[in-house]
C-alpha positions in Angstrom: 105.6 121.8 93.6 109.1 121.8 94.9 109.4 118.1 94.3 108.6 118.6 90.6 111.1 121.4 90.2 113.8 119.4 91.9 113.1 116.3 89.8 113.2 118.4 86.6 116.5 120.1 87.5 118.1 116.8 88.6 116.8 114.8 85.6 114.8 112.4 87.9 111.6 111.1 86.2 108.2 112.1 87.3 106.4 108.8 87.6 102.8 109.8 88.5 100.9 112.9 89.4 97.4 112.0 90.6 94.7 114.6 90.5 93.2 114.5 94.0 90.9 117.5 93.6 90.4 120.6 91.5 92.1 123.8 92.7 92.6 127.4 91.9 94.7 130.3 93.3 94.6 134.1 93.3 97.4 136.5 94.4 97.2 138.8 97.4 98.9 142.0 96.3 100.2 145.0 98.1 98.4 148.3 97.5 101.3 150.7 98.2 105.0 150.9 98.8 106.4 150.9 102.3 109.7 150.0 104.1 107.7 149.0 107.2 106.4 145.5 108.0 103.1 145.2 106.3 99.8 145.1 108.2 97.2 142.5 106.9 93.5 143.3 107.3 90.5 141.2 106.5 92.1 137.9 107.4 89.1 137.0 109.6 86.7 137.5 106.8 88.9 135.6 104.3 89.0 132.6 106.6 85.2 132.2 106.5 85.0 130.7 103.0 84.7 126.9 102.9 87.3 124.8 101.2 89.8 127.7 101.0 93.1 128.6 102.5 95.6 131.4 102.2 99.3 131.7 102.6 101.0 135.0 103.7 104.6 135.1 102.5 106.0 137.2 105.4 107.9 139.7 103.2 109.3 142.6 105.3 108.2 145.4 103.1 105.8 146.2 100.2 105.9 147.6 96.7 102.8 148.4 94.7 101.5 145.1 93.2 104.1 143.0 95.0 102.9 139.4 95.7 102.4 139.2 99.4 100.5 136.0 99.6 98.2 133.6 97.7 94.6 132.5 98.2 93.7 128.9 97.5 90.4 127.2 96.8 89.8 123.5 96.2 87.0 121.0 95.7 85.0 119.0 93.2 83.3 122.1 91.6 84.2 123.4 88.1 87.5 125.2 88.1 85.8 128.5 87.1 83.8 128.4 90.4 87.0 127.7 92.3 88.8 130.6 90.6 86.0 133.0 91.6 86.1 131.7 95.2 89.9 132.2 95.4 89.6 135.7 94.0 87.0 136.5 96.7 89.3 135.3 99.4 92.2 137.3 98.0 90.1 140.4 97.7 89.2 140.2 101.4 92.8 140.5 102.5 94.3 144.1 102.3 98.0 144.8 102.7 99.0 148.2 104.1 
């Protein structure tokens, strides 16, 4: 993704973007506001889904509905199935 942004800003052509597999993402949101480092719960459960991953952004505080991470799902399935899987993973992770 960064490569595409850099190419666009610098005017460098994008020659080829091959589709390697279908993918979907869902945001991991904070529930409340806090000046303290957030605590993440449910990571162990979220990690049990096949062909998924999640990225925690490491932000030092929270605000209601702040993006604290992203859940990712990939595979050969229809994108709607991947979206559902990514949402399930994101819902497992709670930020306090």
